[in-house]
C-alpha positions as CSV (number, residue, x, y, z in Angstrom):
1,M,-1.8,-4.0,3.9
2,L,-4.4,-2.9,6.2
3,S,-4.0,0.5,6.1
4,H,-5.5,2.9,8.2
5,F,-8.9,4.3,8.6
6,P,-9.2,8.0,8.4
7,S,-11.9,7.8,11.0
8,L,-12.3,11.3,12.4
9,I,-9.3,12.8,10.7
10,H,-10.9,15.3,8.4
11,Y,-13.4,16.4,11.0
12,Y,-10.7,16.7,13.7
13,Y,-8.1,18.3,11.7
14,H,-10.1,20.5,9.4
15,T,-12.6,21.9,12.0
16,P,-10.7,24.4,14.1
17,K,-12.4,23.6,17.4
18,L,-11.5,19.9,17.2
19,F,-7.8,19.4,16.8
20,F,-6.4,16.6,19.0
21,F,-2.8,16.1,19.5
22,S,-0.7,14.5,22.3
23,P,3.0,15.1,23.4
24,N,5.0,12.1,24.6
25,W,8.0,13.0,26.6
26,K,10.8,10.7,25.6
27,S,11.6,7.9,23.2
28,S,12.7,4.4,24.1
29,Y,15.3,4.6,21.4
30,V,17.5,7.3,19.8
31,S,16.6,8.5,16.2
32,P,19.4,9.9,14.0
33,Q,19.1,13.4,12.6
34,A,16.6,14.0,9.9
35,I,17.9,14.0,6.3
36,P,17.9,17.6,4.9
37,K,15.1,18.0,2.5
38,K,16.0,18.6,-1.2
39,S,14.6,21.6,-2.9
40,S,11.2,20.7,-4.2
41,S,9.6,21.4,-7.6
42,T,6.8,23.9,-8.0
43,Q,4.3,21.0,-7.8
44,H,5.3,20.3,-4.2
45,N,3.6,22.1,-1.3
46,K,5.8,24.5,0.6
47,L,5.1,24.0,4.3
48,K,3.8,27.2,6.0
49,P,6.0,28.6,8.8
50,L,4.6,28.1,12.3
51,K,2.8,31.1,13.8
52,E,4.7,33.2,16.2
53,P,3.6,32.2,19.7
54,L,1.3,34.6,21.5
55,L,2.6,33.5,24.9
56,E,5.9,32.4,26.1
57,P,5.8,28.7,25.0
58,S,8.2,27.2,27.5
59,F,5.8,27.3,30.5
60,L,2.8,26.2,28.4
61,E,4.8,23.3,26.9
62,V,5.7,22.1,30.3
63,F,2.1,22.5,31.4
64,L,0.7,20.7,28.4
65,N,3.2,17.8,28.8
66,A,2.3,17.4,32.4
67,S,-1.4,17.5,31.5
68,D,-0.8,14.8,28.8
69,D,1.0,12.7,31.3
70,F,-1.9,13.0,33.8
71,I,-4.5,12.1,31.1
72,D,-2.5,9.1,29.8
73,T,-2.0,7.9,33.4
74,Y,-5.3,8.5,35.1
75,I,-8.0,9.6,32.7
76,D,-7.4,7.7,29.5
77,P,-4.7,5.1,30.1
78,P,-4.3,2.0,27.8
79,R,-7.1,-0.2,29.0
80,H,-6.9,-2.8,26.3
81,P,-3.9,-4.8,24.9
82,F,-4.6,-3.6,21.4
83,V,-3.7,-0.1,22.4
84,D,-1.1,-0.9,25.1
85,P,2.3,0.2,23.6
86,E,4.1,-2.4,25.7
87,C,2.0,-5.1,24.0
88,V,1.6,-3.5,20.5
89,L,5.3,-2.6,20.1
90,S,6.8,-5.9,21.3
91,D,9.0,-8.4,19.5
92,N,9.4,-7.5,15.8
93,F,6.7,-4.9,16.0
94,A,9.1,-2.7,18.0
95,P,10.5,0.3,16.2
96,V,14.1,0.5,14.9
97,D,16.5,3.4,14.3
98,E,17.2,4.9,10.9
99,L,20.1,3.4,9.0
100,P,22.1,5.1,6.3
101,P,23.0,3.1,3.1
102,T,24.9,0.0,4.2
103,E,26.3,-2.7,2.0
104,C,24.9,-6.2,2.7
105,E,26.2,-9.7,2.3
106,V,24.5,-12.1,-0.1
107,V,24.6,-15.2,2.0
108,K,23.0,-17.6,-0.5
109,G,22.8,-17.7,-4.3
110,T,23.2,-14.7,-6.6
111,L,21.0,-11.7,-7.3
112,P,19.6,-11.9,-10.9
113,P,20.5,-9.0,-13.2
114,C,16.8,-8.2,-13.9
115,L,16.4,-7.2,-10.3
116,N,18.6,-4.2,-10.7
117,G,16.5,-1.6,-8.8
118,D,15.1,-1.1,-5.4
119,Y,12.6,-3.1,-3.3
120,I,11.0,-0.7,-0.8
121,R,8.5,-1.5,2.0
122,N,6.5,1.0,4.0
123,G,5.4,0.5,7.6
124,A,4.6,2.1,11.0
125,N,7.7,2.9,13.1
126,P,6.8,5.5,15.9
127,Q,9.5,8.1,16.3
128,Y,8.9,8.3,20.0
129,F,7.7,5.5,22.3
130,P,4.1,6.2,23.1
131,R,3.2,7.0,26.7
132,G,-0.5,6.5,26.4
133,P,-2.8,4.4,24.2
134,F,-1.3,3.4,20.9
135,H,-2.6,1.5,17.9
136,F,-0.1,-0.1,15.4
137,F,-1.7,1.8,12.5
138,D,-0.6,5.1,14.0
139,G,3.2,4.9,13.8
140,D,5.4,7.2,11.7
141,G,6.1,5.9,8.2
142,M,9.5,4.3,7.7
143,L,10.8,3.1,4.4
144,H,13.1,0.0,4.3
145,S,14.9,-0.2,0.9
146,T,17.2,-2.8,-0.6
147,K,19.0,-1.4,-3.7
148,I,20.3,-4.1,-6.1
149,S,23.0,-3.4,-8.6
150,Q,25.4,-5.7,-10.4
151,G,24.8,-8.5,-8.0
152,K,25.4,-6.4,-4.8
153,A,22.8,-5.1,-2.3
154,I,22.7,-1.9,-0.3
155,F,20.1,-1.6,2.5
156,C,18.7,1.7,4.0
157,S,16.0,2.6,6.5
158,H,14.7,6.2,6.7
159,Y,11.6,7.9,8.0
160,V,9.3,9.6,5.6
161,K,10.0,13.2,6.6
162,T,6.3,14.3,6.9
163,Y,5.3,17.6,8.4
164,K,4.2,15.6,11.5
165,Y,7.6,13.9,11.8
166,L,9.6,17.2,11.4
167,V,7.5,19.1,13.9
168,E,7.9,16.3,16.5
169,K,11.6,15.9,15.7
170,K,12.0,19.6,16.5
171,T,10.0,19.5,19.7
172,G,11.6,16.3,20.9
173,Y,8.2,14.6,21.7
174,S,4.9,13.7,20.1
175,V,2.6,16.7,19.4
176,I,0.0,15.3,17.1
177,H,-2.4,12.8,18.7
178,N,-2.9,9.3,17.2
179,V,-6.0,8.8,15.1
180,F,-6.7,5.2,16.1
181,S,-5.7,5.5,19.7
182,D,-6.7,8.7,21.4
183,F,-10.3,9.4,20.4
184,N,-12.1,6.4,22.1
185,S,-14.0,8.4,24.7
186,L,-15.8,11.7,24.9
187,I,-13.8,13.0,27.9
188,A,-10.5,12.3,26.2
189,L,-11.7,13.9,23.0
190,V,-12.8,17.1,24.9
191,I,-9.7,17.5,27.1
192,R,-7.2,16.7,24.3
193,G,-9.1,18.9,22.0
194,A,-8.7,21.9,24.3
195,M,-5.0,21.2,24.7
196,S,-4.6,21.0,20.9
197,I,-6.2,24.3,20.4
198,T,-3.7,25.7,22.8
199,R,-0.8,24.1,20.9
200,I,-2.1,25.7,17.7
201,I,-2.3,29.1,19.4
202,I,1.2,29.0,20.7
203,G,2.4,28.0,17.3
204,Q,3.7,24.5,17.9
205,F,2.2,23.3,14.6
206,D,0.0,24.3,11.7
207,P,-2.6,21.6,11.0
208,S,-3.1,22.9,7.5
209,N,0.3,21.5,6.6
210,G,-1.0,17.9,7.2
211,F,-1.0,15.4,10.0
212,G,-0.6,12.0,8.4
213,P,2.4,9.6,9.0
214,A,2.7,8.4,5.3
215,N,3.1,4.8,6.6
216,T,0.8,2.6,4.5
217,S,2.1,2.0,0.9
218,L,4.1,3.2,-2.1
219,A,3.1,4.0,-5.7
220,L,5.1,4.9,-8.8
221,F,3.3,7.0,-11.4
222,G,3.7,10.2,-13.3
223,G,7.5,9.9,-13.0
224,K,7.4,10.1,-9.2
225,L,7.5,7.7,-6.3
226,F,5.1,8.4,-3.5
227,A,4.6,7.3,0.1
228,L,0.9,7.2,0.9
229,Y,-1.5,7.4,3.8
230,E,-5.2,7.6,2.8
231,S,-6.0,10.6,5.1
232,D,-3.3,12.9,3.9
233,I,-1.6,14.2,0.8
234,P,1.1,12.0,-0.7
235,Y,4.8,12.5,-0.1
236,A,7.2,12.4,-3.0
237,I,10.3,10.2,-2.5
238,K,13.6,10.2,-4.3
239,L,16.0,7.2,-4.4
240,A,19.6,8.4,-4.5
241,P,22.3,6.5,-6.5
242,N,24.0,5.4,-3.3
243,G,20.8,3.7,-2.0
244,D,19.7,6.6,0.2
245,I,16.0,7.5,0.7
246,I,15.2,11.2,0.5
247,T,11.8,12.8,1.2
248,I,11.2,15.6,-1.3
249,G,8.0,16.9,0.2
250,C,4.2,16.6,0.1
251,H,2.7,16.7,-3.4
252,N,-0.6,18.3,-4.2
253,F,-0.7,18.0,-8.0
254,D,-0.4,21.8,-8.7
255,G,-2.9,22.5,-6.0
256,N,-5.6,20.2,-7.3
257,L,-5.4,17.8,-4.3
258,S,-6.2,19.7,-1.2
259,I,-7.2,17.0,1.3
260,A,-6.2,13.3,0.8
261,M,-5.9,10.4,-1.5
262,T,-6.2,6.6,-1.2
263,S,-3.2,4.6,-0.3
264,H,-4.3,1.9,-2.9
265,L,-4.6,3.7,-6.2
266,K,-4.7,1.5,-9.4
267,I,-2.4,2.0,-12.3
268,D,-3.5,0.7,-15.7
269,P,-0.5,-1.1,-17.2
270,N,-1.6,-0.2,-20.8
271,T,-2.4,3.5,-20.4
272,N,-0.3,4.3,-17.3
273,E,-3.2,6.2,-15.9
274,A,-3.6,6.2,-12.1
275,F,-7.1,5.8,-10.8
276,A,-7.7,7.0,-7.2
277,F,-10.3,8.2,-4.7
278,R,-10.6,9.7,-1.3
279,Y,-13.4,9.5,1.2
280,D,-14.5,11.6,4.1
281,P,-16.7,9.9,6.7
282,I,-17.6,13.1,8.5
283,L,-18.2,16.0,6.1
284,F,-20.9,14.1,4.1
285,L,-18.9,13.8,0.9
286,Y,-18.3,10.1,1.5
287,L,-16.5,9.2,-1.8
288,T,-14.8,11.2,-4.4
289,Y,-13.4,9.6,-7.5
290,F,-10.6,10.9,-9.8
291,R,-7.7,9.9,-12.0
292,I,-4.2,11.1,-12.7
293,H,-2.9,11.2,-16.2
294,P,0.5,9.6,-17.1
295,N,2.1,13.1,-17.1
296,G,1.0,13.6,-13.5
297,V,-1.9,16.0,-14.2
298,K,-4.9,15.2,-11.9
299,S,-8.4,15.1,-13.4
300,H,-11.5,16.9,-12.0
301,D,-13.1,15.3,-9.0
302,L,-16.3,13.2,-9.4
303,P,-18.2,13.3,-6.0
304,I,-20.3,10.2,-5.4
305,F,-23.2,11.4,-3.3
306,Y,-25.1,8.1,-3.6
307,M,-22.9,6.6,-0.9
308,T,-25.3,7.7,1.8
309,R,-23.5,6.4,4.9
310,P,-20.0,7.1,6.2
311,S,-18.4,3.8,5.2
312,F,-14.7,2.9,5.3
313,V,-13.4,2.5,1.7
314,H,-9.8,1.3,1.9
315,D,-9.3,-0.3,-1.5
316,F,-11.0,-0.7,-4.9
317,A,-10.5,-2.4,-8.2
318,I,-10.5,-1.5,-11.9
319,T,-11.2,-3.3,-15.1
320,K,-10.7,-2.2,-18.7
321,N,-13.9,-0.1,-18.6
322,Y,-15.0,0.2,-14.9
323,A,-14.0,1.0,-11.4
324,I,-15.5,-1.1,-8.5
325,F,-15.9,0.3,-5.0
326,P,-16.9,-1.5,-1.8
327,D,-19.5,-0.2,0.7
328,I,-18.8,-2.4,3.7
329,Q,-20.1,-2.8,7.3
330,I,-17.3,-0.7,8.9
331,E,-18.6,2.8,9.4
332,M,-18.0,6.0,11.4
333,N,-19.9,6.0,14.7
334,L,-19.9,9.5,16.3
335,L,-22.3,8.3,18.9
336,G,-19.6,5.9,20.0
337,L,-17.6,8.9,21.4
338,I,-20.6,10.1,23.4
339,T,-21.3,6.7,24.8
340,G,-17.6,6.0,25.6
341,G,-17.0,3.7,22.7
342,A,-14.9,3.9,19.6
343,P,-15.5,6.4,16.8
344,V,-15.2,3.5,14.2
345,G,-17.3,0.4,14.4
346,T,-19.3,-2.1,12.5
347,N,-23.0,-2.0,11.4
348,S,-24.2,-5.6,11.5
349,R,-27.6,-4.6,10.0
350,K,-26.0,-3.1,6.9
351,V,-26.0,-5.1,3.7
352,P,-22.6,-4.6,1.9
353,R,-22.6,-3.4,-1.7
354,L,-20.3,-3.1,-4.6
355,G,-20.5,0.1,-6.7
356,V,-19.6,-0.1,-10.4
357,I,-18.9,3.1,-12.3
358,P,-17.4,3.7,-15.8
359,R,-13.7,4.6,-15.5
360,Y,-14.3,7.8,-17.4
361,A,-17.7,8.7,-15.9
362,I,-18.6,12.4,-15.9
363,D,-21.6,12.2,-13.5
364,E,-22.3,10.2,-10.4
365,S,-25.6,8.9,-11.9
366,E,-23.5,6.5,-13.9
367,M,-22.7,4.6,-10.7
368,R,-24.7,1.3,-10.2
369,W,-24.9,-0.4,-6.8
370,F,-25.2,-4.1,-6.3
371,K,-26.0,-5.7,-2.9
372,V,-23.6,-8.5,-1.9
373,S,-24.7,-9.7,1.5
374,G,-21.9,-10.5,3.9
375,F,-19.1,-9.5,1.5
376,N,-16.7,-7.1,3.3
377,M,-13.9,-6.4,0.8
378,M,-10.9,-4.7,2.6
379,H,-8.4,-5.3,-0.2
380,A,-8.9,-6.1,-3.8
381,I,-6.7,-8.7,-5.6
382,N,-7.9,-8.1,-9.2
383,A,-11.0,-7.6,-11.4
384,W,-11.7,-8.0,-15.1
385,E,-14.6,-8.2,-17.6
386,E,-16.1,-11.3,-19.3
387,D,-18.9,-11.9,-21.8
388,N,-17.9,-8.9,-24.0
389,G,-18.0,-6.5,-21.1
390,D,-21.4,-7.6,-19.7
391,T,-20.0,-9.4,-16.7
392,I,-17.5,-8.1,-14.1
393,V,-15.5,-10.5,-12.0
394,V,-13.9,-9.4,-8.7
395,I,-11.4,-11.5,-6.8
396,A,-10.9,-10.3,-3.2
397,P,-10.6,-11.5,0.4
398,N,-13.8,-11.3,2.3
399,I,-13.3,-10.3,6.0
400,L,-15.8,-12.7,7.8
401,S,-15.0,-11.6,11.3
402,I,-15.3,-7.9,10.5
403,E,-16.2,-6.9,14.0
404,H,-12.7,-7.8,15.2
405,F,-10.8,-5.9,12.6
406,L,-9.6,-3.0,14.7
407,K,-9.4,-4.5,18.2
408,R,-8.7,-8.2,17.9
409,L,-6.6,-8.8,14.8
410,K,-5.8,-12.4,15.9
411,L,-9.5,-13.2,15.3
412,V,-9.6,-11.7,11.8
413,H,-10.4,-14.3,9.1
414,A,-10.4,-13.5,5.4
415,T,-11.4,-16.0,2.7
416,I,-10.8,-15.3,-1.0
417,E,-14.0,-15.1,-3.0
418,Q,-14.9,-14.6,-6.6
419,V,-17.9,-12.2,-7.2
420,K,-19.6,-12.0,-10.6
421,I,-21.8,-9.1,-11.5
422,D,-24.1,-9.4,-14.5
423,L,-24.5,-5.9,-15.7
424,K,-27.5,-6.8,-17.9
425,T,-29.6,-8.6,-15.4
426,G,-28.2,-7.2,-12.1
427,K,-27.6,-10.7,-10.8
428,V,-24.7,-11.2,-8.4
429,S,-23.2,-14.6,-7.8
430,R,-20.4,-15.6,-5.4
431,N,-18.0,-18.5,-5.2
432,Q,-15.7,-19.1,-2.3
433,M,-12.3,-19.9,-3.7
434,S,-10.7,-20.8,-0.4
435,K,-11.8,-21.3,3.2
436,R,-8.3,-20.6,4.4
437,N,-7.3,-17.3,6.0
438,L,-5.6,-15.4,3.1
439,E,-4.8,-11.7,2.7
440,L,-2.2,-9.2,1.3
441,A,-2.1,-11.0,-2.1
442,C,0.5,-10.4,-4.7
443,I,-0.1,-10.6,-8.5
444,N,1.9,-9.7,-11.6
445,R,0.9,-6.0,-11.8
446,T,0.9,-6.0,-15.6
447,Y,-2.3,-8.0,-15.3
448,I,-4.2,-5.4,-13.3
449,G,-7.7,-5.1,-14.8
450,K,-7.1,-8.3,-16.8
451,K,-7.9,-11.9,-16.2
452,N,-4.9,-13.5,-14.5
453,K,-4.0,-17.0,-13.3
454,Y,-1.6,-16.5,-10.5
455,V,-1.9,-14.8,-7.2
456,R,0.3,-15.2,-4.1
457,P,-1.4,-14.1,-0.9
458,I,-0.4,-14.6,2.7
459,N,-2.3,-17.1,4.9
460,Y,-3.1,-15.6,8.3
461,E,-4.5,-18.8,9.9
462,F,-2.5,-20.5,12.5
463,L,-1.8,-23.9,10.9
464,K,-1.0,-26.4,13.6
465,K,1.4,-29.4,13.5
466,N,3.7,-27.9,10.9
467,C,1.0,-28.2,8.2
468,I,1.4,-26.4,4.9
469,A,-1.6,-25.5,2.8
470,F,-1.3,-25.8,-0.9
471,F,-4.1,-24.4,-3.1
472,R,-4.7,-25.3,-6.7
473,F,-6.6,-22.8,-8.9
474,F,-8.2,-24.4,-11.9
475,K,-9.4,-22.6,-15.1
476,N,-12.8,-22.2,-13.5
477,Y,-11.2,-20.7,-10.4
478,Q,-12.3,-23.5,-8.1
479,I,-9.8,-24.4,-5.5
480,K,-8.8,-27.8,-4.3
481,L,-6.9,-27.8,-1.0
482,T,-4.3,-30.4,-0.2
483,Y,-2.3,-30.6,3.1
484,Y,1.3,-31.7,3.0
485,I,2.5,-32.8,6.4
486,F,6.2,-32.8,6.9
487,K,8.6,-33.7,9.7
488,K,11.8,-32.0,10.6
489,N,14.7,-32.6,8.1
490,T,12.3,-34.4,5.7
491,L,12.7,-33.5,2.0
492,F,9.7,-31.4,1.0
493,N,8.5,-31.2,-2.6
494,I,5.4,-29.7,-4.3
495,W,4.2,-30.9,-7.6
496,Q,2.0,-29.3,-10.3
497,L,-0.7,-30.5,-12.7
498,S,0.2,-28.3,-15.6
499,E,-2.7,-29.3,-17.8
500,F,-5.0,-27.4,-15.4
501,N,-3.0,-24.2,-15.4
502,I,-2.7,-24.5,-11.6
503,L,-2.1,-21.6,-9.4
504,Y,-0.2,-21.8,-6.2
505,I,-1.3,-19.9,-3.1
506,Y,1.5,-20.4,-0.6
507,A,0.1,-20.5,2.9
508,A,1.8,-18.8,5.9
509,I,1.3,-18.9,9.6
510,A,0.4,-15.6,11.2
511,D,-0.4,-14.2,14.6
512,P,-1.3,-11.4,14.6
513,L,-1.7,-9.2,11.4
514,P,0.2,-7.9,9.6
515,K,2.8,-10.5,10.7
516,A,2.8,-13.7,8.6
517,K,4.9,-16.8,9.2
518,G,6.1,-17.9,5.8
519,M,6.0,-21.2,4.1
520,W,9.6,-21.9,2.9
521,P,11.6,-24.7,1.4
522,Q,12.7,-27.4,3.8
523,E,15.8,-25.6,5.2
524,F,13.5,-23.0,6.8
525,L,10.8,-25.3,8.1
526,D,12.4,-25.9,11.5
527,Q,12.7,-22.1,12.2
528,I,10.2,-19.5,13.2
529,V,10.2,-17.1,10.2
530,S,7.8,-14.4,9.2
531,V,7.2,-12.4,6.1
532,V,5.1,-9.5,4.9
533,S,4.0,-8.0,1.6
534,P,5.5,-10.1,-1.1
535,F,6.0,-8.4,-4.5
536,F,6.2,-9.9,-8.0
537,V,9.0,-8.7,-10.3
538,P,8.9,-9.8,-13.9
539,K,12.2,-11.1,-15.4
540,D,11.7,-9.1,-18.6
541,H,10.5,-5.6,-17.7
542,D,10.2,-4.5,-21.4
543,N,8.3,-7.5,-22.8
544,V,6.0,-8.5,-19.9
545,F,3.2,-9.7,-22.2
546,A,5.5,-11.8,-24.4
547,V,6.3,-14.2,-21.6
548,D,4.4,-16.3,-19.1
549,E,2.5,-14.5,-16.3
550,D,4.6,-16.2,-13.6
551,D,8.0,-15.6,-15.4
552,G,9.6,-13.6,-12.7
553,Y,10.6,-13.4,-9.0
554,V,8.8,-13.0,-5.7
555,V,10.7,-10.7,-3.4
556,C,10.0,-9.8,0.3
557,Y,11.6,-9.3,3.7
558,M,11.8,-12.2,6.0
559,H,12.4,-12.1,9.8
560,N,13.7,-15.0,11.9
561,E,12.2,-14.7,15.3
562,S,14.6,-17.1,16.8
563,T,17.8,-15.2,15.8
564,R,16.0,-11.8,15.5
565,E,17.7,-11.3,12.2
566,S,16.0,-10.1,8.9
567,S,16.8,-11.0,5.3
568,F,15.8,-10.0,1.8
569,M,14.5,-13.0,-0.1
570,V,14.4,-13.6,-3.8
571,M,12.3,-16.6,-5.0
572,D,11.7,-18.0,-8.5
573,A,7.9,-17.6,-9.1
574,K,8.0,-20.2,-11.9
575,T,9.4,-23.1,-9.9
576,R,7.2,-25.7,-8.2
577,D,8.3,-25.0,-4.7
578,L,9.1,-21.2,-5.0
579,E,12.8,-22.0,-5.1
580,I,15.0,-19.5,-3.2
581,V,17.3,-17.8,-5.7
582,A,19.1,-15.4,-3.3
583,V,19.2,-14.4,0.4
584,V,20.6,-11.1,1.5
585,K,21.5,-10.7,5.2
586,L,20.3,-7.3,6.3
587,P,22.4,-5.1,8.7
588,H,19.4,-4.6,11.1
589,R,16.0,-5.9,11.9
590,V,13.0,-4.9,9.6
591,P,9.8,-4.6,11.7
592,Y,6.5,-6.0,10.4
593,G,4.8,-3.4,8.3
594,F,2.4,-3.0,5.4
595,H,2.8,-2.6,1.6
596,G,5.9,-2.5,-0.7
597,I,7.0,-1.9,-4.3
598,F,9.8,-2.6,-6.6
599,V,11.3,0.3,-8.6
600,K,13.4,-0.9,-11.6
601,E,16.7,0.9,-12.2
602,S,15.6,2.8,-15.2
603,D,12.6,4.2,-13.3
604,R,14.9,5.2,-10.4
605,H,17.0,7.3,-12.6
606,M,14.0,9.3,-13.7
607,L,12.8,10.2,-10.2
């Protein structure tokens, strides 16, 4: 979902005088031992050994920890609920322990044979309970995997063994400061910066090895599975035959990726190319576009200097011939540090734009920018071409309350819009497809870059009185909204007008992001249930274009807030009411998180 602004990351961690890190003394829970890392291939970075300390570290470590405690208590304590760990990490946002592969019980239905593979979801799960300010986006990445084979399920939860995780595992407390939490005032920046320089000198960590938590999403391309965080290098992951999750190491594509890569790359289902970018809001190279060939070889970088302001670019879209980038109202604000504000903020005077560039462009002059007033695209659902390539259609949520995105997620409202760009005339038209609060959409990924009919997002609006929103997408992509009011224990049925090729968007109740309370068949309506990041899995993996677009299953994790139990859900995407096919009771709770992926069995064997 929502992934995580790099904000000052590159500047802080690639400028020697500005490294900021914070130790936290103890955890509120016990983490198991780290999994030994497998030997990596030549394409994986080998982490540099820590420098020998110039001074005896024991006294300095005690002093730095005491200083951190003083800063977190008296100078820069959590002043707002959105950075108060007692609030942020409550209920099902609280972290969990790692869990080795554990066989699960299928409590309802049967698991379809075509689901032989692994559903994995990434999310933030701090290794140590924060003592000072903490934003949910800052937690260490933890992967929750459900391996399905011959009708049986095995569940496993493991941290991504990043350099940050391993250093802090060794020290026994947090060393690297949190990007979203610890840089919201000048005095905190200066004091923690001085402490961080000291930590580097005594050899507690080497920032050139990376600093990201790898907690946002996952991607499968080039024969490898990656855990991603947009301000760091990807980490390669291996799925063991017994259902275990193993971190191989960071992956720099034979030294051709030195800084970072987006957590939302796009993979063309026809060519198997991965299209990606990175952005640096501090060092004046605000956007760099590149692609990765099916064999895993990265192309040359294409810097886009025409993006003249340090905008946050979290996601983008591709079509058959183009890549489309948003330039939204969220920007870096270095003056905010000086004035005591946040380093990331909104620029209400800025007119958002969409940039269109040929997929195989060789020069930034091929980028064309189109103003789209009030359109802040955080995530892209899909895009395609019409009129023989003269028109580009983009489907994406528009964050209307963009000023609340970092601090007041409960107030965030996203409406799905269709934006059409006429490449001949330069005219841009918009059509609001839904007024409801919808995000984190799921489509059949074989239709990426192509016109598709079906999309299954999550509704983040609090729908009162047990009201379910049912959206119908017609061929012209207009939506008609109908409410179905139900009472407890009343049979609930959704019908379909097939002659209009209707699309269902199943609403959910959420508060706050990324938690989403799901819309389920009647047996779940009297319970408080929440879901995150549904994923579409086709029934026929080898002939996806020979069957209907919705011929498959929607899978996700569900959490029951009444019983505090989590389940793995399988739903038939082709049925009228998203019929539940199977429910797997999980051995422990799955916290709310971000994005997931399904890796089919044949792909798992190739990792």
